[in-house]
N, C-alpha and C positions, 0 to 999 in steps of 0.2 A: 609426338608429345612426350615430355619427360615422364619417366616412370615413377610411380609411387606405390610402394608395397610396405605400408606402415605396420610393423609388428605390434605396435601399441594401439592401432586402430583396426581391430579385427573386423568390424562391421563398417563397410564404407557407405552405408546408406544414411540419409538424413532422417532422423526420427520426426514424427509429426509434432508440431509445436502446439501446445494447448492454448485455448483462448483465455480470457480473463479468469484469474484464479479467485476462488472464494476463501476468505479468511477462515482458518480452522480454530477450534476452541483452544484457549490457553489452559494449561494445567494449573489448577489452584493449589495453594499451599506449598510447603517446602518440598524439594526434591530429595528422594531417598538416596543416600550414598551408594555407590556401586561397590559391591564386595570384591570383585576381581575380574580378571579378563574373561574367565569362562562365562560369567553371568552378564557380560557386557557385549555380547555378540549383536550384530546388526539385526533389526527387525526385517531387513531385506535378505538376510544371509541364510535363512533356513534354520536347521536344528541348532540347539545350544548344547552346552556341556562339553566334557572332555573329548568326545568323539569329533566335535567340530574342529578341533585342531588338525585332525587328520583328513577329514572329509573335504573334498573340493567345494568351495562356496560359489555363490552367484557370480556370474561373469562369463563372457564369451570365451570359447576355447578354439584355438587354431586347429585346423584339420591337416595342415602340412607343416613339418618342421623346416625352419629356415636353415640353410647352410651356415655354419659358424663363420664369422668374419673377424673375430678378435685377434687372430694371429696374421691376418693379411695386411699387405701394404696397399692402401687405397689412395690413388692419385686423382684429384678432382680439379677440373676447371670446366664446369658445366657449359655446354652440354656434353663435354668429354669426361670419360671416367676409365681408369684402368685398375684392375684388381689382380694382385700378384701374391704369391707366397714368398717366403724368405729364400727360396731356392733360386729365384730369378727366372727360371724357365716357365713359360706358359704351356701347360700340358693339356688344357681343355677340361680338366677335372674341376668339379665344384663351380665356383663363380669366376674362375680365372678368365681373363680376357681383356680386350680393349673394346669399350662401349662408346656409342655415339647416340645421344638422345634416347637412351634406354635399349638400344639394339647392339648385340655383340658383333662388332665388325671383324674381330680376330679372336679366336679361342685358343689357338696353339701357335707357339713360336719357340721352337727348340733348337738350340745352337749346339753343333758338334765341331770340335777342332781336332784335326788328326784322328778322326774316328771316335773321339771320346767326348762325353759330356763334361763341361767344366765342374769342378768340385766347388760348391758354394761355400764361401768363407765370410761374406758380410752382406748384409742388406739393410738399408736405412732410407728414411725419408729425407730428402734434401729440402724441399719446400712442399707446400700443400699439393702442388700438381706434378711433382717429380720425385722419382725413386731411383736409387743408385744401388747396383749389385756388383759384387766382385767375386770372381771364381778363378781357380787355377787349373792348369793342365800340364801334365808331363807328356811332352810331345813324342818321346821315344821310351820304349820299355826298359832300355838298358841305361837310362840316364840317372839312376839312383833315385832316392826318395824325394829329392827337391824338385818342385815344379819349375818349369823354364818358360811358361807362358801365363801371363795374367790376362784374364778376360773381364773387361769392365763393360757394364751395360747401364745406360741412363735412359729411363723410360718415362715419357711424359703423358699427361692426361689427354693431350691433343692427338695421340696416336703416333707420335714420333719416338723412335728408339735408335740410339746411337750405340753400336757395338764396337769396342775398341780392343784390339789385341796388342799387348805389350810384351816384347821379348825380354827375358831375363837370362838368355843363353849367351855364352861367349862366342857362339858361331852363328852364321846365317841360317835361317830356317825357311823352309818352303812348306807351307801348311795348307792342307785342304780344309776348307770351311764349308759346312752345310747348315742351312737353316730350313727346318721343316715347318710349314705353315698350314693352317686350316681354320675353317670357321663353319658355324651352323646358321649364322645370321638370325639367331633366336632373340626374342625379347627377354629382358632380364627377369621378368615375372616367370616365364617358362623355364629359364635356367634355374631359378631359385626353387621351383617346385619339381625339378627333375624331368621336365617335359621338353627339353631342348631339341631332341631329335639328333640324327646322325650328321656328320660333317658333309658339306656340299662338295660336289666335284669342282675342281679348279680348271681355269684356262689361262694360258699364257697371255699376258697383257703388258705391252711396252717393256719396262725393265723389271717386271714382277709377275704377279698372279692376280686373278680376278675370280670372284665367286658371285653367283646370282641366284635369286629365287623370286617368287611372285611378288614379294613385298619390298624388294630392294636388292642392292648389290654392294660389294666391298672390294676395294682395290688396294693391294700392297705394292709399292714401288721401292726399288733398291738403288742406292748410289754408293759405290760404282755399280755399273751394270753387271749382273752375274755372268759367269762364263757359261753356265747351263741353267736352264729353267725347265723342270719336269713337272708338267701339269698333273699327270697321273699320280705322282707321289707327293704333290704339293711341296716341291723341293727346289731351293735355289742353291747354287754351288759357286765357289770361288777357289782359286789357287792364289794364296797370298804369300809374298816374300817379305820376310822380316829380317833386316840386318841386326847385328848384335845391339841390343838396347833400343831397337827401333819399334815403331808402332804403325799399325794400319787400322783403318776404321771402315765400317759398313753402316750406312744409315738407312733405316726402314721408315716408310711413311704409310700409315693406314688412313684411308679416307673412304667415305661412302661414294658409290658410283653415281655419276650424274649430278653431283652437287659440289660446289666449291667449298673451300674451308670456311667455317663459321667461327669467328673469333669469340672467345669467351668474354663475358662482361667484365670479369675481374682483371683481365689482361688489357682491357681497353683504357685509353687515356681518360675516358669519361666516367670511370668508376665512381659510384656515388659515396664511397667510403673514404674518409680522410686517412692517410697512412700515419696514424698516431704512433708515438714512441714513448717508452717509459725508461727512466734511469733511477738509480737509488742505491741505498745501502744493501738491499737484498738483490743480488744479481738475477734472481728468478723472475722479477717483475718484467724485465726487458724481454726475456725469452717468452714469457706467457703472452704479453700483449702482441709481440710480433707474430707469434703462431696463431693467435686468435684472429687477428686482422687478416692474415693470409688465408685462414680457413673460411672466413666470411667472404672474402673476395672470390674464393673458389666456388662457393655455393650460390653466387649471384645468377639470376635468370632474367631474361627480358620477357615482357608480355608480348607474345607473338603478334598480336594485332596492333599493339602500341609500343614499338620497340624503345621508345624514349623512357618508358616506365620499367623499373627494375624492382625485383623482390628477391627474397632468399628462399631457396629450396630448404626443406626441413632437414635433410641430411643424406649422406651416402653410406651404403649403396642403396638402401631400401626406399628412400623417400626423396627422390630427386625432382619432384614436382612441387606445386604450390599446396601447402597445408595452411589454411587461413589463420588459425589461431597461433601456430608456431611462427608464422611469418610476421604477425603483428607483435608478438612477444619479443622476437629478436630485433625487429626494427625499433621498438621502444628502448631496449637495452643499449642499442648502439646510437642513440641520439647524440651522445658526445662526439661522434665521428661525423656529424652533419645531418641535415634533415632531408637530403635528397632521397635516401632509401625509404624513409617514412612516407614521403610524398608519393613515390612510385608505388609502394605497397598499398597505400590507401586508395590511390586512383584505380589500381588493378582490382582491388576487392569491391570498390564501389560499383564497378561494372557487373559484378556477380550478384549484387543485392537484389532480393526478391521485391518486385514492385506490384502495384495494384492492390485491390481490396483483399481482405482475409486476414486470419490470425498470424500468418507468416510474413506479412508485408513489412519490409524493412530489415528482415533477417538476412545475414550473410551466411550462405550455406556452408556446411562442414560435416564431416563424418562423425559417427559415434566413436567413443573411445573407452577402452577398459578403465574402470575406476577403482580397481583393486578388489580384494576379496570380500569386502563388507558392503559394497554398494553396487547397484546395477550400472551398466555402462552409461557414461555421460555423453553430452552432446557438445562437440567443439563449435557448432554454429552459435550456441548461446555465448560461449566465451569470446568468439571472434566479434560478434555483434556488440558486446559490451566493451571490448578493447578498442573498437574503431574510434569512438569519440574521445576516449582517453588518449590514444596516441595522437590524434589531431590536436587536442588541447595542449599536450605537452610539447609536441613538435613546434607549435606556435611559440611557446615559451623559449625554445631553443633557437628560434630564428626562422621558422617557416614563414614565407612572405604572406602578407595580408591577402594578396590576390589569390595565391594557392589555397590559403585557408578558406576564403569565401567560396571558392569553387567546390571544395569538399564539404562545406558546411551542410548543404541539403542532405547528403548521404548520412552525415552524423545525426541530423535531426530525425531522419527516418529510423535510425537505430534507437534513438531515445524515445521516439513515439512507440516503437515496438516494445520497449521496456515498460512504459507506462501502461500500454494496452494489455500486455501479458500479465502484469501484476494486478491490474484492475482495482477492485476494492479491497484486495488483500494486503498483507503486510510484506510478504516475501515473494521473491521470484520463483515460480514453481519449476519443477523438472518438466522437460518437454513430453516425457512419457506419462500418460495418465496414471495417477496413483503413485508416481515416483516421489522421491524424497525432496525436501528442501535442503540443498547442499550448502555447507558452510562457505566454500570458496566461491560459489555462484553468488551468494549474497555480498561477499566482499567485492567481487567484480562489479555487481550492479550498484552498490553503494558508491564506489569510486567513479563509475560512469555517470551517475547522477550528479555528484558534486562537481566534477570537472566539466561535465556537459552543461550544467547550469551556468557555470562561469563563462563558457564559450558562447552560449546563447545570449547571455547578458552583454557580453563584449560587442556583439554585432546587432544588438537591439532586436533580437528574435524572441518571440513569446515562449513560455514553457519553463523558464528557469526557476521561477518561484515554486511551481508545483513539484519540481524535482527535488529542490532543497527541502521542502516540507516533508515529502515522502522519505528522503534520506534521514531526516531527523526522527521520524516515526520508526524507521527500520533500526536505527541505532538504539533507541530506547527499548524496543521489543527484543532485539537480538541479544542484548546483554543479560537478559533474564531467560529467554527461551532456549538459547543455544549454549548455556553454561551448565556443564555436568559436574555436580558436586561429588567429591570423593574425599578419602582420608588424607590425600596428599595436597589438598588445597583447590581441587577442581581443575577443569580443563574445558576448552571449547569443544563442542561436539562436532564430529565430521559432517553430520547431517541430522535432520529432524523429519520423522515420518508425518504425514498428514494428520495422524491421530495424536501427535504430540510426543511419541516415543523418540528417544535420542539414540543416535549412533555414536557412542562416546569414544571410539578408538582414536588414539592420538597419531596423527600423521602429518606429513609435510604440507598438506593442503592448508593447514592453519597459518602458514607463513603469509598468505595473501591477506590475512587480517592485519598484518603489520604494514603492508604496502599501501600507503594512503594516497599517493599521487601528488604531483607538483601543481600548485596554484600560483597566482600572481604574487609578486614581490618576494619570491623565494620561500613562501609559506607552504606547508604540507597540509593536505586535507585531513580532517579528523578521522580517527580510526573507529572501527566498529566496537572495540573493547574499551572499557574504562581503564584508568591507570593501574588499579590493583590487578585486574584481569590480565593486562599486558605484562605486568611484572611476573605473574604466575606463568604465562605462556613463555616468556623469555627464560625462566628457570627450567621449564620442561624441555624447550628446544636445546638448551645448553647442557642438559643432563645426559648421562651415558646411554639411556634408552634411545635417544634420538640422534645424538652426535656420535657418529661411528669412529671419530678420529680422522676420517677422510672426507667428512662432509655429513650432511643431514640425511638421515634415513627417510624414505617416503612413508614408512610405517614404523612405529616404535618397536624395539626389539622385544618388549614384554607383552605385546599385543597378540591376541589369538590369530592364527594363520600368518604370522610373521614369516617371510621368506627373504633372505638377504638378496636373492636374485629377482624378486618380484618387481615388475615395472613400477607398480604403485603399492607393492606389498612389503617393501623393506629395502630395495636398492636405493643407492644415492643417485638422485637426479640432479645434475649439476646446476641447472638454472634455478631450482628451488632453493638450493643452498645459497646462491647469490642473492635471491630475493630475501631470504632470511637474514643474511648479513646486513644488507642495506636497511631492511626494516628495523632490525634490532639497534643499529647505529642511530637511526632517526629517532627511535623511542628512548635513547639514552642508555642502552644496555650494551656497552662496548666490550665488556669481558666476554660475554657469550658470543658476540659477533666476531671478536678477534680469534677465538678458538676455532670457530667454523672456517674463518678465512684461512688461518694457518694450515688447517687440515686439508682444505681444498687445494691450496698451493703445494703442499707436500705431495698430494695425489697427482697433481699436474706434472710435477717434476719427474715422478716415476713413469709417467705416461708420455714422456717426451714433449710435454706441454700441449699436445693435441688432445683436447678434452672430448671424451665420448659423451653421448647424451646421458649415459648412466653407467654405473659399475656396482659391484656387489657391496652391500652394507655390512660386511663382516667387520668385526672390531679390529682396529689398528693395533699392530704389535711392533715391537722394537725390531728394526731392520726389515720389516715386511713391506708389502706393496698391495695396493687395492686389487681385488680379483676382478678381471674384466668380465663384462656380460657378453656372452658369445653372439647375441643378436643386436647389440647396440650399434646405432649409427655413429660413425667416426670418420670424418668430422660431422658435427651436428650444429645447426644454426643457433639454437638456444644455448647450447653449451659454449660455443665460441663467443657469442654475444655476452654470456655471463662473465667471461673473463674481462671483457671491456667494462662491464658494469662494476665488477668487484674493485678493479684498480681505480677507476674514476671516482667511485664512492668514497675512497679514502680522503679525497679532497673536499667532498661534500658540496659539489658544484650545483647551485640552484639558480639557473638563469631566468630572467624575465626580459626577453628581447623587446617586446612592445614598449616596456618602460625603460629600456636601455640600461638595465642594471643586472648585476650578477652577485649573488650572495654565496659566501663560502662557509660551510659548516664542517670542517675537517674532523677526522676521528682523532680526538685529543690525545689518546694513548699512543698514537703512531705505531701500530703493531708491527709494521715492516720497516721501521726507521724512516729516514728521509726518503722521499720519492718525488721525482719530477715527471710531469706529463706534458709532452709537447705534441703539436699537430692536431689537437682537438679543434672543434669549431663551435662558435656561438655567434649568432646573428650573421652567419655567412662568412665570418672572418676567422683566421687562426686564433687559437686560445691556448696559452700555456700557463701552467700553475705548478708551484713547488710547495710541498709540505715538509716542514723541518722535523727533527727528532723530538721536538717539544710539542708537536701537533699544531704548529702555526702555519697557516697557508698564506702564500704570497703569489699574486698574479704577475707573470713575467711577460705576457703578450696577450693583447686583446684588441677587439675592434675599436676604432676611433669613436669616442663619445660614450663607450660602455663604462658605466660607473659601478664602483664596488658598493653593494648594499650592506645593510647592517641587520 
């Protein structure tokens, strides 16, 4: 099974889900303004006052430090994964190694030429699944300071490595080459926690070496066949002759014993993602979209029991398995690349849905997740259950077939039934933990699920839509009063509300979900939870210096108590939240704030080689600077890569309605990146291309037959 070690999901258990909630008393009269951040600490966070800035607040704490990965080169083509340093050699230290389905097939691969290790001079990612290393060697001690042999190593995620020696000497060279190999066959979780154990003894096997233990085996083969293979030392040797300017190569292949090669989903001809391309005035858009699509392809996994269904792993190296909420978020953001990923993800998760009677019936299981310094851990099961009908409804708009939609509709109905049952006679969707808060983002997810779910039910003549719409209206009316925290700056939406009515007024990126209203029929957007004045105030706050770091949106405002620029949900920039903010602000008509966040994220992507991590530090952007990496962030990450797709396609404002055979375009009128063209998208199962001019005017260049442009 693929490994999942989520640094942001410290508790992997599913919290109990509460039964029908009782409505709590509303506070009467005007709300007192909040005097400052010290007096605005969460009712769930313990002590208040100046000491609270220093004291650790509520939230789970890890017992094991994860090895840093921010300086490593990670090649991904799941189930294959290689982790290297910029030195090129695999030394067995830290996480270094070649992995297959979460097990380290090779931990050590050290090359020596003429008795010397190559001097590392360059390391770079070529594609999502391939890294290239260059080193130099002086083959003789009396040859002066100039190297006369260049050693190039191309390492793939599938366990293949090509080692090429290129002579820069004017004379023929005869070079002894040694490659020292070893492995512990440890699970990545054990490697990460320092419990990998010693290297296993090797045996000579065919043209290489083999290692075995009770849980599996690993084989390394070499081409050409080595002159010597020493099992006791784990060593392969060659004597290579290089003419002046000549080259010689050795190819190593690492594979699990007793199993044939398993082709990654992303490399297969049946990949569910369309290879979209971007062009335009800003050359960075092409590099960003190319890299994001590559990273998404690399993170694709098949459902082992139903290999026709694919979904995205959350990210490498920690979360190479299925994380329901992240898989749904990423599939939703990548709908412009086709609906096959959404369909596979939905079918996979429908098979995990809890059935039968009881309060959890209809729930899609998921782990608890750290919610930052001011709230107790949240439950991703709630988020996944609410995202399921939303993704199904929007996938239908993008062209998911009626047959596939109908097959998945019963699972969506069970999600919506869980929502109504859990809300009961109350107004808000409660926290699964008894006595927990009513979270702002949970209400946004629930509201969107009710609106899009009701439309889906009505489209197929199923009951329940009217009740969902009525509850959504009641939620909107109550939320605009109950969740708004007045202050001297014009107020803000609260992050949460305690059952006794106290607010958690800290400003964070969770509020961006209040802007994400979802796609309905005829290109319309669902109504939001905030009114127009409140939305304008939220846009001002999100675009202000406390939230906009210059590299993207902070997960917690810089002026808030317990702000930490490296905090997962305490101040770091989480890429997909910035993308949701951009699209939500554009839809609400606040292009200035959206454009600033977009440019900041694009600038960050450029400094990061366009491979976006799940997060990076929320430090203020400075002239000539670069965002500080988070040492434990997944890179690549599914939601971050999908965010790049969403950001660029949102510039064209594509709102399809495949059942009605229409598509509406609402481009960003300010054209913040100048002219941009997008090709290789898919609507209604056919290629779709669009171009947005420097004047913010959109034009369809390719579309399915019969697809009409809406107004």
